[in-house]
C-alpha positions as CSV (number, residue, x, y, z in Angstrom):
1,X,-25.2,25.0,4.6
2,X,-22.9,24.6,7.8
3,X,-19.6,26.2,7.8
4,X,-16.6,25.0,10.1
5,X,-13.7,26.5,10.6
6,X,-10.8,24.2,11.3
7,X,-6.8,24.1,11.3
8,X,-6.3,21.0,9.0
9,X,-8.9,19.0,7.0
10,X,-7.9,15.3,6.5
11,X,-9.8,13.7,3.7
12,X,-10.0,10.0,4.0
13,X,-9.9,7.6,7.2
14,X,-7.4,5.0,6.2
15,X,-4.1,4.2,7.5
16,X,-2.9,7.3,5.8
17,X,-5.2,10.0,7.0
18,X,-5.5,8.3,10.5
19,X,-1.3,8.8,10.9
20,X,-1.9,12.3,9.8
21,X,-5.0,13.4,12.2
22,X,-2.9,11.6,15.0
23,X,0.2,13.3,14.5
24,X,-1.8,16.8,14.1
25,X,-4.1,16.1,17.1
26,X,-0.8,15.3,19.4
27,X,0.4,18.8,18.3
28,X,-2.8,20.5,19.3
29,X,-4.3,21.3,16.1
30,X,-8.1,21.4,15.4
31,X,-8.5,18.5,13.0
32,X,-11.3,17.0,11.2
33,X,-11.2,13.9,9.3
34,X,-14.3,13.5,6.4
35,X,-14.4,10.0,5.1
36,X,-17.0,9.1,2.1
37,X,-17.5,5.5,3.3
38,X,-19.4,4.0,6.6
39,X,-16.8,2.2,8.9
40,X,-16.5,-0.9,8.4
41,X,-15.6,-1.4,5.1
42,X,-13.8,-3.2,2.4
43,X,-10.3,-2.0,0.8
44,X,-7.5,-4.0,-0.3
45,X,-4.1,-3.5,0.8
46,X,-3.7,-6.1,3.3
47,X,-0.4,-7.0,3.5
48,X,1.7,-4.8,5.6
49,X,5.5,-3.6,5.5
50,X,7.6,-3.6,8.7
51,X,8.5,0.1,8.1
52,X,4.9,1.2,8.8
53,X,5.2,-0.2,12.2
54,X,7.2,2.7,13.1
55,X,4.7,5.2,11.9
56,X,1.9,3.7,13.8
57,X,4.3,3.7,17.2
58,X,5.2,7.2,16.6
59,X,1.7,8.8,16.2
60,X,0.4,6.3,19.4
61,X,-1.7,4.1,17.2
62,X,0.3,1.0,17.4
63,X,-1.0,-0.1,20.9
64,X,-4.6,-0.3,19.9
65,X,-3.6,-2.9,17.0
66,X,-1.8,-4.9,18.8
67,X,-4.9,-5.6,20.6
68,X,-6.6,-6.8,17.5
69,X,-4.6,-9.9,17.4
70,X,-3.8,-9.7,13.7
71,X,-1.9,-12.4,11.9
72,X,1.8,-11.8,12.4
73,X,3.8,-11.3,9.0
74,X,7.5,-11.9,9.7
75,X,8.5,-12.4,6.0
76,X,7.0,-13.3,2.6
77,X,7.3,-16.4,0.3
78,X,7.7,-16.7,-3.5
79,X,7.2,-19.8,-5.5
80,X,7.9,-20.7,-9.0
81,X,6.8,-23.9,-10.0
82,X,9.0,-25.9,-7.4
83,X,11.5,-22.9,-6.6
84,X,11.0,-21.4,-3.2
85,X,12.6,-18.1,-2.1
86,X,11.7,-17.1,1.5
87,X,12.3,-13.8,3.0
88,X,12.8,-13.5,6.6
89,X,12.4,-10.2,8.0
90,X,14.9,-10.6,10.9
91,X,17.3,-11.0,8.0
92,X,17.9,-7.5,6.5
93,X,20.4,-4.9,5.9
94,X,18.6,-2.2,7.6
95,X,18.1,-2.3,11.4
96,X,13.9,-1.8,12.1
97,X,11.3,-3.8,12.8
98,X,11.1,-7.5,11.9
99,X,7.7,-8.1,11.9
100,X,4.3,-6.5,10.8
101,X,0.6,-7.5,10.0
102,X,-1.3,-9.6,7.6
103,X,-4.7,-7.5,7.8
104,X,-8.5,-7.6,7.0
105,X,-8.6,-4.1,6.2
106,X,-11.9,-3.5,7.4
107,X,-11.0,-4.6,10.6
108,X,-7.6,-2.9,10.8
109,X,-9.0,0.6,9.7
110,X,-11.9,0.4,12.2
111,X,-9.1,-0.2,14.9
112,X,-7.3,3.0,13.8
113,X,-10.6,5.3,13.5
114,X,-12.0,4.1,16.8
115,X,-8.9,4.8,18.6
116,X,-8.7,8.3,16.9
117,X,-12.1,9.0,18.1
118,X,-11.4,7.7,21.8
119,X,-8.9,10.4,21.7
120,X,-11.3,13.5,20.6
121,X,-10.7,13.7,17.0
122,X,-13.4,14.6,14.5
123,X,-14.2,12.1,12.2
124,X,-17.1,12.4,9.5
125,X,-18.1,9.2,7.8
126,X,-20.2,8.9,4.7
127,X,-19.4,12.5,3.6
128,X,-18.0,13.0,0.2
129,X,-15.5,16.0,-0.9
130,X,-17.6,17.4,-4.1
131,X,-15.7,20.9,-4.7
132,X,-12.8,22.5,-3.2
133,X,-11.7,26.1,-3.9
134,X,-8.7,28.1,-2.6
135,X,-8.0,31.7,-1.5
136,X,-4.2,31.3,-1.2
137,X,-3.8,28.8,1.3
138,X,-7.1,29.0,2.9
139,X,-9.3,26.1,1.4
140,X,-13.0,25.7,1.9
141,X,-13.6,22.7,0.9
142,X,-17.6,21.3,0.0
143,X,-19.0,18.3,1.3
144,X,-22.2,16.2,0.9
145,X,-23.9,13.7,3.3
146,X,-25.7,10.4,2.4
147,X,-29.1,12.6,2.8
148,X,-27.9,15.2,0.1
149,X,-27.0,18.2,2.8
150,X,-24.1,20.0,1.7
151,X,-21.4,21.9,4.2
152,X,-18.4,23.7,4.2
153,X,-15.3,23.4,5.7
154,X,-12.4,26.4,5.6
155,X,-9.1,25.1,6.6
156,X,-5.8,26.4,6.7
157,X,-4.4,23.5,5.0
158,X,-6.0,20.0,3.4
159,X,-4.1,16.5,3.4
160,X,-5.2,14.3,0.8
161,X,-5.2,11.1,1.9
162,X,-8.3,9.5,0.4
163,X,-6.3,6.7,-1.5
164,X,-8.2,5.2,-4.4
165,X,-10.6,7.6,-4.0
166,X,-8.1,10.4,-5.4
167,X,-10.0,13.2,-4.4
168,X,-8.1,16.2,-5.3
169,X,-5.8,14.8,-7.9
170,X,-9.8,14.4,-9.6
171,X,-10.9,18.1,-8.6
172,X,-7.6,20.0,-9.1
173,X,-7.0,18.0,-12.7
174,X,-3.4,16.4,-10.9
175,X,-3.9,13.1,-12.6
176,X,-0.9,11.8,-14.6
177,X,-0.9,8.3,-16.3
178,X,1.8,6.0,-14.9
179,X,4.9,4.8,-16.3
180,X,4.4,1.5,-15.2
181,X,2.7,-1.4,-17.4
182,X,-0.5,-1.9,-17.5
183,X,-1.6,-4.5,-15.1
184,X,-5.0,-5.5,-13.4
185,X,-6.1,-7.5,-10.3
186,X,-8.8,-9.7,-9.6
187,X,-9.7,-10.8,-5.8
188,X,-11.7,-12.2,-3.1
189,X,-11.8,-13.6,0.3
190,X,-12.8,-17.2,1.5
191,X,-13.4,-18.8,4.5
192,X,-10.3,-20.9,4.3
193,X,-11.3,-24.2,5.1
194,X,-8.3,-26.4,4.1
195,X,-5.8,-24.0,5.4
196,X,-2.8,-26.2,6.6
197,X,-1.7,-26.4,10.1
198,X,1.2,-24.4,11.5
199,X,3.6,-21.9,9.6
200,X,2.6,-23.2,6.3
201,X,-1.3,-22.1,7.0
202,X,-0.2,-18.6,8.2
203,X,2.4,-17.6,5.6
204,X,2.0,-14.7,3.1
205,X,2.6,-16.2,-0.2
206,X,3.4,-15.2,-4.3
207,X,2.8,-18.1,-6.4
208,X,4.4,-16.9,-9.6
209,X,2.5,-18.1,-12.6
210,X,4.4,-16.7,-15.4
211,X,6.7,-13.8,-15.8
212,X,4.0,-11.5,-15.5
213,X,1.2,-13.3,-13.7
214,X,1.1,-14.2,-10.5
215,X,-1.1,-14.9,-7.3
216,X,-1.3,-13.8,-3.7
217,X,-2.6,-15.7,-0.7
218,X,-2.9,-13.7,2.5
219,X,-4.0,-15.7,5.7
220,X,-5.8,-13.8,8.6
221,X,-5.8,-14.9,12.0
222,X,-9.3,-14.9,11.8
223,X,-9.7,-18.1,9.3
224,X,-10.4,-15.9,6.5
225,X,-7.9,-15.6,3.6
226,X,-7.6,-13.0,0.8
227,X,-6.5,-14.4,-2.7
228,X,-5.9,-12.6,-5.8
229,X,-4.8,-12.9,-9.3
230,X,-2.6,-10.5,-11.0
231,X,-1.7,-9.8,-14.6
232,X,-1.6,-8.2,-17.8
233,X,-5.0,-6.6,-18.2
234,X,-5.5,-7.9,-21.9
235,X,-4.7,-11.5,-19.9
236,X,-7.2,-11.2,-17.4
237,X,-9.7,-9.9,-19.8
238,X,-9.3,-13.2,-21.7
239,X,-10.9,-15.1,-19.5
240,X,-14.6,-15.8,-19.8
241,X,-17.5,-15.4,-17.8
242,X,-18.3,-13.3,-14.7
243,X,-15.8,-12.0,-12.0
244,X,-16.3,-15.7,-10.1
245,X,-15.8,-17.6,-13.0
246,X,-12.8,-15.9,-14.2
247,X,-11.2,-16.1,-11.0
248,X,-12.0,-19.9,-10.7
249,X,-10.0,-20.6,-14.1
250,X,-7.5,-18.8,-12.8
251,X,-7.1,-20.3,-9.6
252,X,-6.5,-23.8,-11.8
253,X,-3.4,-22.4,-13.1
254,X,-1.6,-22.7,-9.5
255,X,-0.4,-26.0,-9.1
256,X,0.8,-25.0,-5.5
257,X,-3.0,-23.6,-4.4
258,X,-5.1,-24.9,-6.4
259,X,-6.3,-27.9,-4.5
260,X,-6.6,-25.7,-1.2
261,X,-8.9,-23.1,-2.7
262,X,-10.9,-25.1,-5.4
263,X,-14.7,-25.7,-4.7
264,X,-14.1,-22.9,-2.2
265,X,-16.7,-20.4,-1.9
266,X,-16.5,-16.9,-2.4
267,X,-17.1,-14.8,0.2
268,X,-17.9,-11.8,-1.9
269,X,-18.0,-11.2,-5.8
270,X,-14.5,-11.0,-6.7
271,X,-13.3,-7.3,-7.2
272,X,-11.5,-6.4,-10.7
273,X,-9.4,-3.3,-10.8
274,X,-7.9,-2.6,-13.8
275,X,-4.9,-0.6,-14.7
276,X,-4.4,0.1,-11.1
277,X,-0.8,1.9,-11.5
278,X,-1.7,5.7,-10.8
279,X,0.7,9.0,-10.7
280,X,0.3,12.7,-10.2
281,X,1.7,15.7,-11.8
282,X,2.7,17.1,-8.5
283,X,2.3,16.1,-4.8
284,X,1.6,19.5,-3.5
285,X,0.3,23.0,-3.8
286,X,-0.3,26.1,-1.7
287,X,-2.4,24.7,1.2
288,X,-2.6,21.2,0.3
289,X,-0.5,18.0,0.1
290,X,-1.2,14.6,-1.5
291,X,-0.3,11.4,0.6
292,X,-0.5,7.6,0.0
293,X,-2.2,6.1,-3.5
294,X,-3.9,9.8,-3.5
295,X,-0.2,10.5,-5.0
296,X,0.8,7.5,-6.2
297,X,0.2,3.6,-6.5
298,X,2.8,1.0,-7.9
299,X,2.0,-2.2,-7.7
300,X,0.7,-5.1,-5.3
301,X,3.7,-7.2,-5.8
302,X,5.7,-6.1,-2.7
303,X,3.0,-4.9,-0.8
304,X,4.3,-1.2,-0.5
305,X,0.9,0.6,-0.4
306,X,0.2,1.2,2.9
307,X,3.7,1.7,3.8
308,X,3.8,4.6,1.5
309,X,0.6,5.9,2.6
310,X,1.8,6.0,6.6
311,X,5.4,7.3,5.5
312,X,4.2,10.3,3.2
313,X,1.1,10.8,5.7
314,X,3.2,11.5,8.9
315,X,5.9,13.2,6.8
316,X,3.0,15.7,5.4
317,X,2.0,15.8,8.9
318,X,5.4,17.3,10.3
319,X,5.7,19.5,7.2
320,X,2.0,21.2,7.7
321,X,2.9,21.5,11.4
322,X,6.1,23.3,10.6
323,X,4.5,25.5,8.2
324,X,1.6,26.6,10.6
325,X,3.6,27.2,13.2
326,X,5.5,30.1,10.9
327,X,8.3,28.2,9.5
328,X,9.8,27.7,6.6
329,X,9.1,24.4,4.6
330,X,10.8,23.6,1.3
331,X,7.8,21.1,0.1
332,X,9.9,19.9,-3.1
333,X,12.8,18.8,-1.5
334,X,11.4,17.9,2.0
335,X,8.6,16.4,0.4
336,X,8.6,16.0,-2.7
337,X,12.0,14.8,-3.5
338,X,12.0,12.2,-0.5
339,X,8.8,10.8,-1.4
340,X,9.8,10.1,-4.9
341,X,13.1,8.9,-3.9
342,X,11.5,5.7,-2.0
343,X,8.6,5.4,-5.1
344,X,11.5,5.3,-7.4
345,X,13.1,2.4,-5.8
346,X,10.1,0.6,-5.4
347,X,9.1,1.1,-9.1
348,X,12.5,-0.2,-10.1
349,X,11.7,-3.4,-8.4
350,X,8.2,-3.5,-9.7
351,X,9.4,-2.9,-13.3
352,X,12.3,-5.5,-12.7
353,X,10.0,-7.9,-11.5
354,X,8.0,-8.0,-14.5
355,X,10.9,-7.8,-16.8
356,X,12.0,-11.4,-15.1
357,X,15.4,-9.7,-13.7
358,X,14.3,-9.8,-10.3
359,X,12.8,-12.8,-10.2
360,X,16.1,-14.4,-11.5
361,X,18.1,-13.0,-8.3
362,X,15.0,-14.5,-6.1
363,X,15.1,-17.9,-7.5
364,X,18.9,-18.4,-8.3
365,X,20.6,-21.2,-6.2
366,X,22.8,-21.2,-4.3
367,X,21.8,-17.8,-2.8
368,X,24.1,-14.7,-1.9
369,X,23.4,-13.9,1.4
370,X,24.5,-10.7,1.7
371,X,22.5,-9.6,-1.5
372,X,19.3,-11.4,-0.2
373,X,19.8,-9.3,3.1
374,X,19.8,-6.2,1.1
375,X,16.9,-6.9,-1.2
376,X,15.0,-8.0,2.2
377,X,15.5,-4.2,3.5
378,X,14.2,-3.0,0.4
379,X,10.7,-5.8,0.6
380,X,10.7,-4.7,4.4
381,X,10.2,-1.2,3.3
382,X,13.3,0.4,4.4
383,X,13.6,2.2,0.9
384,X,15.4,5.2,2.0
385,X,18.2,3.7,3.6
386,X,20.9,5.0,1.8
387,X,23.8,2.4,3.1
388,X,21.9,-0.5,1.1
389,X,23.4,-0.7,-2.4
390,X,20.3,-2.1,-3.8
391,X,18.5,1.3,-2.8
392,X,21.3,3.7,-3.7
393,X,21.9,2.1,-7.2
394,X,18.3,0.3,-7.5
395,X,18.0,1.4,-11.3
396,X,21.3,-0.6,-11.9
397,X,22.0,-3.4,-9.2
398,X,19.0,-5.9,-9.9
399,X,19.9,-5.9,-14.0
400,X,23.8,-6.1,-13.1
401,X,23.1,-9.3,-11.0
402,X,20.4,-10.4,-13.4
403,X,23.1,-10.0,-15.9
404,X,25.8,-12.1,-14.1
405,X,23.4,-15.0,-13.3
406,X,22.8,-15.3,-17.4
407,X,26.5,-15.3,-18.0
408,X,27.4,-17.9,-15.4
409,X,24.2,-19.8,-16.9
410,X,26.0,-19.7,-20.4
411,X,29.2,-20.8,-18.7
412,X,27.8,-23.9,-17.5
413,X,26.6,-24.7,-20.6
414,X,30.0,-24.5,-22.3
């Protein structure tokens, strides 16, 4: 069994792991990234938010992504019957990036790992973490390769960026049920042979079928489009047949998109993820920290996954750097409270989306331009901006405005 001694072990080579590893590498630490899969590989999380562009730029990964010419995402469109709500990221309360990308994650993640390897970061693909033990802050992580060979890595710190794999939450018994309703999703890719010309063919769209069910449509620059249906788990289970037959039936409920995608072959058997929202008991411990989906996954309706992944991993890498340099770190205040602050904002938006209150704000006419700018900043990922009332009062503002809309509707009936 081969032993290896390093400064920081990063579990997972997705955006979260790459951002953390890139930052730590520039700080002069000996970093190793271990990844269970062989890249390129399919994974969900294909719609980014402008906030994560700050992270890629700060750690030197932005330029390699620009060369890939991914589809530019300058906003998002929400449909409900004949009602339309468009958000333009250039018209938001918080200063920051006005655009981001819609990306096939296989290509996106491959571009990131290729750049890290070019910079000299050690990435071990097809190695699965099967056990971990701690002596104080020092960890000994056991890994197994595809041939069954085991090896041990000794590290001063472990950053778990394993995403849906949730390695440390499983191994250290940190899993906790999410407080969000039980929803599931089913999704695939299609060759978008009837894609409209111009802007219409590039727009990321959320087609609201009813209050709790909706369809995502995410066009990529390579002619492929990601389509996915989201709804209560019990409802999605009610459709008969295999995954392909289920999704084909669900598509019939979209008046706007059915003609575009009917009879189009799916590029792979649709993936069905049940009860996808996740949580954990704690975000850190002596010698380790959880980032991204390893820590918390909310809901795909506002595309927050990758942004939380990169926000948390960059912050984690900075705090690990401080600690390894002998400086004091208050992990509860500097990490947990900060990350949970943003998570709680988005969680409020997810909850109020499914109550219907947020949908009232989206589709109410006439629009309130200032309210829309404030909500747009949240949808762009700037959920830590305390100058935004829809951040600081996230647990009350949406309900309050929805109540005003209801009162207005009642007055109109009189």
